[in-house]
N, C-alpha and C positions, 0 to 999 in steps of 0.2 A: 536676818533677824538682828544681828549685832550692828550692822550698818544702819538699820532703821532706828535702833535705840540710840546710837551715837548721833544721828541726825536730830532726833527729838531732844536729846540732852543739850546739844549745841544751840538749838532754837530756844530752849528753856533758859539757858545761861544768858542769852542776849536780851531777855525780858528785863524790865526795870526792877531792881531790888526794892522790896517793900510792896510790890504789886504783882510779882511774877507768879505766885501761887494762885492768886485770884484770877489773873489773866488766863493761866493754864486751866483753871477750873471752868471758866466761861467757854474757852475754846473747846475743851473736852465735852462739855454739855451740848454744844452745838454740832459736834461731830457724830458720825454714825455710831461709833462705839459708845458715846455718852448717852445716846437715846435708847440703846438696847438694854432692856431689863436684865437679860442674861449676863451681858458684859458688866453691868453695874454690880451685880451680885458677885461675879468673878473678881472684880477689882476689890470689893470689900473682903472677900475670903482671902485673897492674896495679901491684903493689908494685915489681916488678923494673923495669918501664917508668918509673915515677915516679923511682926511684932513678937509673936511667940518665940521665934528663933532668936530674936534679939534678947529676950529675957533669959533663954537657956544659955546663950553665949556670955551673959554677964557673969555666970558662975564658973565658966571654963574659958581658957584662952581662946580668943576669937574676935572677929570684927563686929561686936554687938552694935556699936553706934551706926554702922553701915545699914544694918537691918532695921534699926529704929528710923533712920532717914528714909529708907525705902517704904516702910509702913506709913510714915507721915505723908510722903508724896502720893501714895496710893489713896490714902484717906482724903487727902486734899482734892483729888479729882472728883470725889463724891460729895464733899461737904464744904460749903462756902465758909462756914464757921471755922473749920480746920484750916482752910486756905488762908483766911484772915489771920489766924493765930500764928501760922508759920511765917507769913509775911512780917508780922509784928516781931516775932522772935528773930528772924533774919536780920532786921535792922538793929536790934539790940545786940546781937552777937557780933555783927560787923563793927559797931561802935566800941564794944568792949575789946575786940581784937585790935582795933586801931589804937586804942589807949594803951594796951599792953605793949604793942610794937614801939610806940612812941617812948614809953617809959624805959623799955629795954635799951633802945638806942641812946637815950640820955645817960643811962647807967654805963653803957659801953664807952661813950665819949668821956665821961667823968673818969673812968678807969684808965683810959689811954692818956688823959691829960696829966695824971699823977705820975706817969713814968718818966 
């Protein structure tokens, strides 16, 4: 089970940022799991449970963000709208992280040049 999850995760990571959730949505919908009404309901229920756990963990120490990401991924397999929103968000988060890294490196360089 863990090996299969790792394989799926590595395949997902190789997809193009900004398109990966939509690509995954389409691949899932074409698969046997995506066509099964029972599995579709199970994915939705698992997404709701992961989201609820994330909310609970917001108020106590724990990895709440991990459960929100899991919930988002599960919902994205069932909804093209959610998949598009996550792709859009991923691009914005990547751009913000790049800008922060660039600013931090400039500040470090400035600190080292004053020594």
